KEDREN-509207 format. One record per residue (C-alpha): y, x, z. Coordinates in steps of 0.5 Angstrom, whole numbers, padded with zeros to 4 digits. Last residue first. Example, Ala and Ser with C-alpha at 12.3 -4.5 7.8 and 13.67 -1.06 7.14 Angstrom:
! KEDREN-509207
<site><Y>-0002</Y><X>0027</X><Z>0014</Z></site>
<site><Y>-0009</Y><X>0025</X><Z>0016</Z></site>
This chain:
! KEDREN-509207
<site><Y>-0095</Y><X>-0007</X><Z>0027</Z></site>
<site><Y>-0100</Y><X>-0004</X><Z>0032</Z></site>
<site><Y>-0099</Y><X>-0002</X><Z>0038</Z></site>
<site><Y>-0098</Y><X>0005</X><Z>0041</Z></site>
<site><Y>-0099</Y><X>0005</X><Z>0048</Z></site>
<site><Y>-0093</Y><X>0009</X><Z>0052</Z></site>
<site><Y>-0090</Y><X>0002</X><Z>0053</Z></site>
<site><Y>-0097</Y><X>0001</X><Z>0057</Z></site>
<site><Y>-0095</Y><X>0005</X><Z>0063</Z></site>
<site><Y>-0100</Y><X>0011</X><Z>0062</Z></site>
<site><Y>-0104</Y><X>0013</X><Z>0067</Z></site>
<site><Y>-0110</Y><X>0019</X><Z>0067</Z></site>
<site><Y>-0116</Y><X>0020</X><Z>0067</Z></site>
<site><Y>-0120</Y><X>0026</X><Z>0064</Z></site>
<site><Y>-0126</Y><X>0026</X><Z>0060</Z></site>
<site><Y>-0123</Y><X>0030</X><Z>0055</Z></site>
<site><Y>-0122</Y><X>0023</X><Z>0049</Z></site>
<site><Y>-0116</Y><X>0020</X><Z>0054</Z></site>
<site><Y>-0118</Y><X>0017</X><Z>0060</Z></site>
<site><Y>-0116</Y><X>0010</X><Z>0062</Z></site>
<site><Y>-0111</Y><X>0008</X><Z>0068</Z></site>
<site><Y>-0106</Y><X>0002</X><Z>0065</Z></site>
<site><Y>-0099</Y><X>0001</X><Z>0069</Z></site>
<site><Y>-0095</Y><X>-0005</X><Z>0069</Z></site>
<site><Y>-0093</Y><X>-0003</X><Z>0075</Z></site>
<site><Y>-0086</Y><X>-0002</X><Z>0076</Z></site>
<site><Y>-0081</Y><X>0002</X><Z>0075</Z></site>
<site><Y>-0078</Y><X>0003</X><Z>0066</Z></site>
<site><Y>-0080</Y><X>0010</X><Z>0064</Z></site>
<site><Y>-0074</Y><X>0013</X><Z>0064</Z></site>
<site><Y>-0078</Y><X>0019</X><Z>0061</Z></site>
<site><Y>-0077</Y><X>0025</X><Z>0067</Z></site>
<site><Y>-0079</Y><X>0022</X><Z>0073</Z></site>
<site><Y>-0084</Y><X>0017</X><Z>0070</Z></site>
<site><Y>-0087</Y><X>0024</X><Z>0067</Z></site>
<site><Y>-0087</Y><X>0026</X><Z>0075</Z></site>
<site><Y>-0091</Y><X>0020</X><Z>0077</Z></site>
<site><Y>-0096</Y><X>0021</X><Z>0072</Z></site>
<site><Y>-0097</Y><X>0027</X><Z>0074</Z></site>
<site><Y>-0096</Y><X>0024</X><Z>0082</Z></site>
<site><Y>-0102</Y><X>0018</X><Z>0079</Z></site>
<site><Y>-0107</Y><X>0021</X><Z>0075</Z></site>
<site><Y>-0108</Y><X>0027</X><Z>0082</Z></site>
<site><Y>-0107</Y><X>0022</X><Z>0087</Z></site>
<site><Y>-0105</Y><X>0025</X><Z>0093</Z></site>
<site><Y>-0100</Y><X>0019</X><Z>0095</Z></site>
<site><Y>-0101</Y><X>0012</X><Z>0090</Z></site>
<site><Y>-0096</Y><X>0008</X><Z>0093</Z></site>
<site><Y>-0093</Y><X>0008</X><Z>0087</Z></site>
<site><Y>-0099</Y><X>0008</X><Z>0083</Z></site>
<site><Y>-0099</Y><X>-0001</X><Z>0085</Z></site>
<site><Y>-0104</Y><X>-0001</X><Z>0089</Z></site>
<site><Y>-0112</Y><X>-0006</X><Z>0089</Z></site>
<site><Y>-0114</Y><X>0001</X><Z>0086</Z></site>
<site><Y>-0117</Y><X>-0002</X><Z>0079</Z></site>
<site><Y>-0114</Y><X>-0009</X><Z>0078</Z></site>
<site><Y>-0108</Y><X>-0005</X><Z>0080</Z></site>
<site><Y>-0108</Y><X>0001</X><Z>0075</Z></site>
<site><Y>-0108</Y><X>-0004</X><Z>0070</Z></site>
<site><Y>-0115</Y><X>-0003</X><Z>0066</Z></site>
<site><Y>-0120</Y><X>0001</X><Z>0065</Z></site>
<site><Y>-0116</Y><X>0003</X><Z>0057</Z></site>
<site><Y>-0119</Y><X>0009</X><Z>0054</Z></site>
<site><Y>-0114</Y><X>0013</X><Z>0051</Z></site>
<site><Y>-0114</Y><X>0016</X><Z>0043</Z></site>
<site><Y>-0108</Y><X>0023</X><Z>0045</Z></site>
<site><Y>-0102</Y><X>0024</X><Z>0040</Z></site>
<site><Y>-0098</Y><X>0024</X><Z>0046</Z></site>
<site><Y>-0102</Y><X>0026</X><Z>0052</Z></site>
<site><Y>-0097</Y><X>0032</X><Z>0054</Z></site>
<site><Y>-0091</Y><X>0028</X><Z>0055</Z></site>
<site><Y>-0090</Y><X>0022</X><Z>0049</Z></site>
<site><Y>-0087</Y><X>0021</X><Z>0044</Z></site>
<site><Y>-0094</Y><X>0021</X><Z>0041</Z></site>
<site><Y>-0095</Y><X>0015</X><Z>0042</Z></site>
<site><Y>-0102</Y><X>0014</X><Z>0046</Z></site>
<site><Y>-0109</Y><X>0012</X><Z>0042</Z></site>
<site><Y>-0111</Y><X>0006</X><Z>0043</Z></site>
<site><Y>-0119</Y><X>0005</X><Z>0046</Z></site>
<site><Y>-0121</Y><X>-0002</X><Z>0047</Z></site>
<site><Y>-0125</Y><X>-0004</X><Z>0054</Z></site>
<site><Y>-0117</Y><X>-0007</X><Z>0058</Z></site>
<site><Y>-0113</Y><X>-0006</X><Z>0052</Z></site>
<site><Y>-0111</Y><X>-0014</X><Z>0054</Z></site>
<site><Y>-0109</Y><X>-0012</X><Z>0061</Z></site>
<site><Y>-0115</Y><X>-0016</X><Z>0065</Z></site>
<site><Y>-0111</Y><X>-0022</X><Z>0069</Z></site>
<site><Y>-0107</Y><X>-0020</X><Z>0076</Z></site>
<site><Y>-0110</Y><X>-0017</X><Z>0081</Z></site>
<site><Y>-0105</Y><X>-0018</X><Z>0087</Z></site>
<site><Y>-0102</Y><X>-0013</X><Z>0090</Z></site>
<site><Y>-0104</Y><X>-0009</X><Z>0096</Z></site>
């Protein structure tokens, strides 16, 4: 079990996923919180979880950091996805 961290600054907000993110790029994404705060564990240990499996495949191909700065949220179709914090657009 991973210790709770402070809620993400994006928790409860709708953000946009960067356009270059495979299969999710450009979509609005309603952030619930860090994956670790929701599940108590790392995405790397979420054996069999569909959202974690999809993220793991993208992680391997997109050279994402191997860390737990991973958000859980839903796209407008209502499906849950894991997105690394570096994959969201940050307003300038």
